[in-house]
C-alpha positions, 0 to 999 in steps of 0.5 A: 353421538353414540360415543357420548351416550356410551360415555354418559352411561358409563359415568352414570354407573361409575359415579354411584360406585365411587361415592358409595366406595369412598363414603363406606371406607370412611365409615370402615376407618372410624369403625375399626378405630372404635372397635380396637379402642373398645377391645382395649378397654374390655380386655383391661377390665377383664370383661372378655373370657378366654377361649379353650383351644381344646374346643376347636381341635379334633382329638385330644389336644393336650396329648398331641402337644405332650407328644411333641407333635410338629407344626407340619403335622397339624392342619388349620382351617383358614379364611381368605380375605379375612378382612373383607366385608360385603361390598357396597350395593352398587358393586354387587348390582354391577357384578350381578349384571356382568355375570350375565354377560361374562359368566366365565369371569364373574359369578352372580353373588360376587361382592357378598363375602362378609367376614366377621372381625378378626377377633370373632374369627379367632374366637371360633378357632380360626388360626390362619388368616389372609390380609391383602396389603396396599402400601401407602405413603403420605405426609412422610409416613409409610402405612399399610392398608388392607382392602380388596380392590382400591377405589371399586371394592374397598369394604374392610373391617381391618383397614389399617394393618397396624391396628389389625395386628394390634387386634391380633395381639390383644387377643393373643394376650388374653389367650396366651397359650393359643395354637400358633396363628399363621397370618398370610400377607399378600402385597398388591402391586397393580396400579390404582388411581389413589394418590397415596398408594404406591407400587409394592417393592423391596423398600416396602417389604422391609418397612412391613418387617418393621411394622410386624416386629413393632406390632407383634413384638415377642409374639412374632415367630420368625424364620430364624425361630423356626430354623434354629441350628439348620442352615436353610429350610431345605435342610430342616425339612430333610431332617423332618424337624419343624418346631414342636407346636408346644414350643409355638404356643402364643406365637404368630407366623407371617407368610409373604404370599405373592403372585409369581408373575407380578411379585416374584422379583420382589420376593427374590430380592427380599430373600437375597438380602440374607440368604440364611433367612435369619433376619427377615420377619416373614416366611416365603409362601412359595409356588416353587418347591425346588428352592433352598428356602421353600417351606410353605407352598401354595396350591389353590387347587387341592387336586394339584396337591392330591396328584403330588401328595406322596412327594410333597408329604415326603419332603415335609412341606406345609401346604396351603390350598383353597377349599372354595372360592366365594361365591362358588363352592361344591361338595366335591372340592371340599372333599378334595381339600379335606382328603389332601395333605394340605395343612392350611385349608382356606375357605370363605365359609368358616364357622361363625358366631352368626348362623349360616346355611353353609359352613366348612369345618373338620366336623362339628365346628372343629377348626384344627386337626392332625394333617392327613 
């Protein structure tokens, strides 16, 4: 009898969450399509005023560009789960309840991350964003979807990756001399009980390459563009020869991010297709600095970078770290990230078009600076 009551209790908790999740997702899908259509009309009519990149740079941007400063010498404020909007109320309530039972795993306030649209983020100077990607196969077509946790936590302002890329491309068209945008894609490989979703594998990595090239066109800045005459990224780094940013204006770089324990084999297979790395669309975002094609490194904890700083700087890596992890933030971790040599500093509390009690920037709302 106890098992029956326990099962009923679980069902009573889960059913509202499932209903809210899928109904909200349906609204998010429609909302994204309408927003992109509206943006297309507004851009075509000249109704959207371009931003001034110099407003977001901590210093004299034109002088830095004229001096031929290279990409690895810049630092960019980035957003984490850049597509994510506030979770449905039943999920937020469940997280708050569970935080009292398992506080080491779940924090009160989980599920309340509420990012602005990609366009709004670009308009306040964010030049690096992260999208979680799920592979979907239905009716003979492959699509890529952006969401945090299918079924239970799907709120998103960028559900269809192709439309999200269209949104970025439209903004770029209206701001053709913008600083390079670094887009971090994190494919998901865990099983989820949604009929159309598929395990991410090499086939889908290659399909993702096709989508990126079709959606971004000549805006896509590829590994081949960065390598130029160098045989591999190790050689490029030894020569201290990342591309000059003035030659990357108006471009979008895409990093293939992964959890080594789950997706290492996929990334290895992706890289092995062409060891020169001249045909892939995405750069690898590594955790291993010893590989020939290591160029972008991910260290979520800024203390790790600080402890290895001299060596990492000497080898001219571009590093990504986390300033905070919503809903938790601290002045200590923010300062550690700011003092590190990381060039991509990811936060859940960026400057916004709407007022917020706490935000992260390089000072006075600046989102780009020279790296440490």
